C-alpha positions in Angstrom: 69.3 82.7 -13.5 66.2 80.5 -13.7 67.0 80.1 -17.4 70.6 79.3 -16.8 70.1 76.7 -14.1 67.9 74.6 -16.5 70.9 74.3 -18.9 73.5 73.2 -16.3 73.8 69.3 -16.4 74.9 69.1 -12.7 71.8 71.2 -11.6 69.5 68.9 -13.6 71.2 65.8 -12.2 71.0 67.1 -8.6 67.3 68.0 -8.8 65.9 65.3 -11.0 65.4 67.0 -14.4 62.1 68.8 -13.6 59.6 69.2 -16.5 55.9 70.2 -17.0 54.1 71.3 -13.9 57.1 70.7 -11.6 59.2 73.0 -13.8 56.3 75.5 -13.8 56.2 75.5 -10.0 60.0 76.0 -10.0 59.6 79.0 -12.3 56.7 80.5 -10.4 58.1 80.0 -6.9 59.8 83.4 -6.7 56.5 85.1 -7.4 54.7 82.8 -4.9 57.0 84.2 -2.2 56.3 87.7 -3.5 52.6 87.3 -2.7 53.1 86.3 1.0 54.0 89.7 2.5 51.3 91.5 0.5 48.9 92.1 3.4 51.6 94.0 5.2 53.3 95.9 2.4 51.1 99.0 2.4 51.3 99.2 6.2 55.0 98.7 6.2 55.5 101.5 3.7 53.3 104.0 5.5 54.6 103.3 9.0 58.2 102.4 8.6 59.1 104.6 5.7 60.9 103.6 2.5 64.3 102.6 3.7 63.4 100.0 6.4 61.5 97.7 4.1 64.4 97.8 1.7 66.9 96.8 4.5 64.6 94.0 5.7 64.1 92.7 2.2 67.9 92.6 1.6 68.4 90.5 4.7 65.7 88.1 3.6 67.1 87.8 0.1 70.5 86.9 1.6 68.8 84.2 3.7 67.0 82.8 0.6 70.1 82.7 -1.5 71.9 80.7 1.3 69.0 78.2 1.4 69.4 77.7 -2.4 73.1 77.4 -2.0 72.9 74.6 0.6 69.9 72.9 -1.1 70.0 69.1 -1.4 66.6 68.6 -3.0 64.4 70.5 -5.5 61.9 71.3 -2.8 64.6 72.9 -0.7 65.8 74.9 -3.7 62.3 76.0 -4.4 61.9 77.0 -0.8 64.9 79.3 -1.1 63.4 80.9 -4.2 60.1 81.5 -2.2 62.2 83.2 0.5 63.9 85.3 -2.2 60.5 86.3 -3.4 59.4 87.5 0.0 62.5 89.7 0.3 62.2 91.0 -3.2 58.6 92.2 -2.5 59.8 94.2 0.5 62.6 95.8 -1.5 60.2 96.6 -4.4 57.9 98.1 -1.8 60.5 100.5 -0.5 63.1 101.2 -3.1 61.1 102.5 -6.2 58.8 104.6 -4.0 61.9 106.2 -2.3 63.5 106.8 -5.7 60.3 108.4 -7.0 59.7 110.7 -4.0 63.3 111.7 -3.5 64.1 112.6 -7.1 64.6 116.2 -8.2 61.5 117.2 -10.3 63.6 117.8 -13.4 65.3 114.4 -13.1 62.4 112.3 -11.6 61.4 110.6 -14.9 65.0 109.7 -15.9 65.8 108.4 -12.4 62.7 106.3 -11.9 63.0 104.9 -15.4 66.6 104.1 -14.9 65.7 102.4 -11.6 64.0 99.5 -13.2 66.9 98.8 -15.5 68.5 97.3 -12.5 66.3 94.3 -12.8 67.7 93.7 -16.3 71.2 94.2 -15.0 70.3 91.4 -12.6 69.4 89.2 -15.5 72.7 90.0 -17.1 74.7 89.0 -14.0 72.6 85.8 -13.5 72.9 84.7 -17.1 76.6 85.3 -17.4 77.3 83.9 -14.0 75.8 80.6 -15.2 77.6 80.8 -18.5 80.9 81.4 -16.7 80.4 78.5 -14.3 79.1 76.1 -17.0 82.4 74.3 -17.4 83.1 73.9 -13.7 83.0 70.3 -12.7 80.7 69.2 -10.0 78.0 71.0 -8.0 79.9 74.3 -7.8 78.8 74.9 -11.4 75.4 75.8 -10.0 76.2 76.6 -6.3 78.6 79.4 -7.2 76.2 81.4 -9.3 73.5 80.8 -6.7 75.8 82.3 -4.0 76.5 85.4 -6.2 72.9 86.4 -5.5 74.1 87.5 -2.0 76.4 90.2 -3.3 73.8 92.8 -4.6 71.7 92.5 -1.5 74.7 92.8 0.9 75.7 95.9 -1.1 72.2 97.4 -0.8 72.0 96.6 2.9 75.3 98.3 3.6 74.4 101.6 1.9 70.6 102.0 2.3 70.8 104.1 5.5 73.3 106.5 3.9 70.4 107.5 1.6 68.0 110.2 2.9 64.4 109.2 3.7 61.5 110.4 1.5 60.6 114.0 2.2 57.0 113.2 1.4 56.9 110.5 4.0 58.7 112.7 6.6 56.1 115.5 6.1 53.2 113.0 6.3 54.7 111.8 9.6 55.2 115.2 11.3 58.9 115.7 10.4 58.5 118.7 8.2 61.7 120.4 9.3 63.8 117.3 8.4 62.0 117.0 5.1 62.8 120.6 4.3 66.4 120.1 5.1 66.6 117.2 2.7 64.9 119.2 -0.1 67.3 122.1 0.5 70.3 119.9 0.3 69.3 117.8 -2.7 67.0 120.0 -4.7 68.0 123.5 -3.6 71.8 123.2 -3.9 71.9 124.0 -0.1 70.1 127.3 -0.6 67.5 127.6 2.2 65.7 130.4 0.2 65.5 128.3 -3.0 62.2 129.1 -4.9 62.1 125.5 -6.1 62.3 124.2 -2.5 59.7 126.6 -1.3 57.4 125.6 -4.1 57.9 121.8 -3.6 57.6 122.0 0.2 54.3 124.0 0.0 52.9 121.8 -2.8 53.7 118.6 -0.9 52.2 119.9 2.3 49.1 121.1 0.6 48.5 117.8 -1.2 49.2 115.7 1.9 46.9 117.8 4.1 44.1 117.5 1.6 44.6 113.7 1.3 44.6 113.3 5.1 41.3 115.0 5.3 40.0 112.5 2.8 41.3 109.7 5.1 42.1 107.2 2.4 41.4 103.7 3.9 41.3 100.5 1.9 37.5 101.0 1.7 37.9 104.6 0.4 40.7 103.3 -1.8 38.2 101.5 -4.0 35.1 103.7 -3.5 35.8 106.9 -5.5 35.6 107.1 -9.3 39.1 108.9 -9.6 40.7 106.2 -7.4 39.1 103.4 -9.4 40.4 104.9 -12.6 43.9 105.0 -11.1 43.6 101.5 -9.8 42.4 100.2 -13.2 45.4 101.7 -15.0 47.8 100.4 -12.4 46.2 96.9 -12.5 46.4 96.9 -16.3 50.0 98.0 -16.3 51.0 95.3 -13.8 49.1 92.5 -15.6 50.3 93.5 -19.1 53.9 93.7 -17.9 53.8 90.1 -16.8 51.6 88.6 -19.5 53.0 89.9 -22.7 55.5 87.1 -23.2 58.4 88.2 -21.0 58.0 85.1 -18.7 58.5 82.9 -21.8 61.9 84.4 -22.5 63.1 85.1 -19.0 62.2 81.7 -17.5 61.9 79.2 -20.3 64.3 80.3 -23.0 66.1 76.9 -22.8 62.9 75.1 -23.8 62.2 77.5 -26.6 65.7 77.2 -28.0 65.7 73.4 -27.9 62.4 73.5 -29.8 64.1 75.5 -32.6 67.1 73.1 -33.1 69.6 74.6 -30.7 70.6 71.7 -28.5 74.1 72.5 -27.4 74.0 73.5 -23.7 77.0 75.9 -24.0 75.3 77.6 -27.0 72.1 78.0 -25.0 73.8 79.6 -22.0 75.7 81.9 -24.4 72.5 83.0 -26.2 70.8 83.5 -22.8 73.6 85.9 -21.8 73.5 87.7 -25.1 69.7 88.2 -24.8 70.1 89.8 -21.4 72.8 92.2 -22.6 70.6 93.2 -25.5 67.7 93.9 -23.2 69.9 95.9 -20.9 71.1 98.1 -23.8 67.5 98.7 -24.9 66.5 99.6 -21.3 69.3 102.1 -21.1 68.3 103.6 -24.4 64.7 104.0 -23.3 65.9 105.7 -20.1 68.0 108.2 -22.3 64.9 108.9 -24.5 62.2 108.9 -21.9 61.8 112.7 -21.8 61.9 113.1 -25.6 58.7 111.1 -26.2 55.3 110.7 -24.6 54.6 107.8 -22.2 51.9 106.6 -24.6 54.4 106.5 -27.5 56.5 104.0 -25.6 53.5 101.9 -24.6 52.0 101.9 -28.2 55.3 101.2 -30.0 56.3 98.5 -27.5 52.9 96.6 -27.4 52.4 97.1 -31.2 55.9 95.8 -32.0 55.4 92.9 -29.6 52.3 91.9 -31.4 54.0 91.9 -34.9 56.9 89.9 -33.5 54.6 87.2 -32.0 52.8 86.8 -35.2 56.1 86.2 -37.1 57.4 84.0 -34.2 54.3 81.8 -34.3 54.6 81.3 -38.1 58.3 80.6 -37.9 57.9 78.1 -35.0 55.2 76.2 -37.0 57.4 76.1 -40.0 60.4 74.7 -38.1 58.5 72.1 -36.0 56.3 70.8 -38.8 58.5 71.3 -41.9 61.9 71.2 -40.3 62.9 74.5 -41.8 66.3 75.6 -40.4 65.8 79.2 -41.7 62.5 79.3 -39.7 64.3 78.1 -36.6 66.9 80.9 -36.9 64.0 83.4 -37.5 62.6 82.4 -34.1 66.0 83.3 -32.6 65.8 86.7 -34.3 62.3 87.2 -33.0 63.5 86.6 -29.4 65.8 89.5 -29.7 63.2 91.7 -31.4 60.7 90.8 -28.8 63.0 91.9 -26.0 63.5 95.2 -27.7 59.8 96.0 -28.0 58.8 94.5 -24.7 61.5 96.6 -22.9 60.3 99.7 -24.7 56.8 99.4 -23.3 57.1 97.6 -19.9 60.5 97.1 -18.4 61.2 100.7 -17.5 57.7 102.1 -17.2 56.3 99.5 -14.9 57.7 101.6 -12.0 57.4 105.1 -13.5 53.8 105.0 -14.7 51.9 103.6 -11.7 53.8 105.8 -9.3 53.0 108.9 -11.4 49.3 108.5 -11.5 48.6 108.0 -7.8 48.5 110.5 -5.0 50.9 110.4 -2.0 48.4 108.8 0.4 47.6 106.1 -2.2 51.2 105.5 -3.2 52.2 102.8 -0.7 48.8 101.0 -0.9 48.7 101.3 -4.7 52.3 100.1 -5.1 51.6 97.1 -2.8 48.5 96.4 -5.0 50.7 96.6 -8.1 53.3 94.3 -6.7 50.6 91.7 -5.7 49.2 91.9 -9.2 52.6 91.4 -10.7 53.3 88.4 -8.5 50.0 86.8 -9.2 50.3 87.3 -12.9 53.9 85.9 -12.7 52.7 82.8 -10.8 50.1 82.1 -13.5 52.5 82.7 -16.4 55.4 81.0 -14.8 53.3 77.9 -14.1 51.3 77.7 -17.3 54.1 78.5 -19.9 56.1 75.3 -19.6 52.9 73.2 -19.6 51.6 74.9 -22.7 55.0 74.6 -24.5 55.2 70.9 -23.7 51.6 70.0 -24.6 50.7 72.1 -27.6 54.0 73.4 -28.9 54.0 76.3 -31.3 50.2 76.6 -31.1 50.7 78.0 -27.6 52.1 81.2 -29.2 48.7 81.9 -30.8 47.4 82.7 -27.4 50.1 85.4 -27.0 49.2 86.9 -30.5 45.5 87.3 -29.4 46.4 88.6 -25.9 49.0 91.2 -27.0 46.5 92.5 -29.6 44.0 93.0 -26.7 46.8 94.8 -24.7 47.4 97.2 -27.6 43.7 98.1 -27.9 43.5 98.8 -24.1 46.7 100.9 -24.2 45.5 102.9 -27.2 42.0 103.8 -25.8 42.6 104.0 -22.0 46.1 104.8 -21.0 46.4 108.5 -20.1 49.5 110.7 -20.8 51.5 111.6 -17.6 54.7 113.3 -19.0 55.3 116.8 -17.8 53.7 117.7 -14.5 55.0 117.1 -11.0 53.7 114.2 -8.9 51.3 116.5 -7.1 50.1 118.3 -10.2 49.2 114.9 -11.9 46.3 114.7 -9.4 44.1 116.9 -11.7 44.3 114.2 -14.4 41.8 112.3 -12.3 40.4 114.7 -9.8 39.4 117.4 -12.2 40.0 121.2 -12.4 39.2 121.8 -8.7 42.3 119.9 -7.7 44.4 121.9 -10.0 43.0 125.2 -8.7 43.8 124.2 -5.1 47.4 123.6 -6.0 47.6 126.9 -7.9 46.0 128.7 -5.0 48.5 127.2 -2.5 51.4 128.2 -4.7 50.2 131.7 -4.9 49.8 131.9 -1.1 53.4 130.7 -0.7 54.6 133.4 -3.1 52.7 136.1 -1.3 54.2 134.9 2.0 57.7 135.0 0.6 57.1 138.6 -0.6 55.9 139.6 2.9 58.9 138.0 4.6 61.2 139.8 2.1 59.7 143.2 2.8 59.8 142.6 6.6 63.5 141.7 6.4 64.1 144.8 4.3 62.3 147.1 6.7 64.3 145.6 9.6 
């Protein structure tokens, strides 16, 4: 919607045709709001669970959308976007963690990967809402799509408490019986003697007990080598997801298209909508294929493809702007679609799945809060700098992305670990070593022996 608003003549007239740093602040304002609740995010997730932050965030987003709807100045509209960012951070704190911890082990990867396609669906709705309202006369051409932002959050708020709470959070907070009931209902097909449920329940209890003994405070969070490895990977994933060119396309496509000879506002809104649908289709494809390929495969293909596309994009932009080559301008348009395909392959889906896989339960809320902060800070930087760079140095600004994405590819190739296969608890041994794996195996064996004893006792009775 940030892209779409910039095309609407009535929005531009109402808010004074922002450019340069003002446009950059407008583009970054949502992320600025996302930083504000950071200090409370880990605490909220650990104390209030996963559903409450999601509900609070939905209410705040509705309030922010209404501020935008009634805006009479650019500052007021930006204020609404900042409020939206606050609510969005709270939802992103609760919802993806809940999805990850509630998912059936066999379906966890598909579910968590599918979760983040919802953000692309939001792009689709925002882009086509602005396209559909483009020909409406007066301020309703921008006020109506702004108001549409209320609908998804109202839907989420209405249904969130029909969703069960995270079994891992319940066990960690002394509600083991309730957690087991949820596991039996959703993972054991209502069979209280399900071996899968017994295995999961014992495994979760063991891991949480061990982590409680470690007492992971913010100080301990950064003090152990395994935790630092996890944090480094989460930090890299968050930064790379917001600095590999996505903010160019998602926030400033209007400026890019006008720099390649596409001046018609209706055409720009149509292309904006087509790009979002294309990205959504790619995101769904990645979700369908996520279990057929390794995580590293998606990261490497995505970042490598993005690098190649940016090199071609840079050359084509130079040819159009300096030699007025119409073919080069159309090649830039093709590069935008190719970029979205490769970027989505690497980052759109896995930005949730990968960080939440590599951290332990006690770290999960704090780590995810840290990931969200990193995403928002990187978004602020990119959102503010991109329009200034495009305005001041034109096509040369793309050279920076060529160099940076090459660096991203190198880091992914040498340092990103593979996480496909094990359960959330079993992934601990990727960082903790063989001893962590043996503890899990020992606990599982104890549970099996206990089940055998209970079975024999029941048979004797």
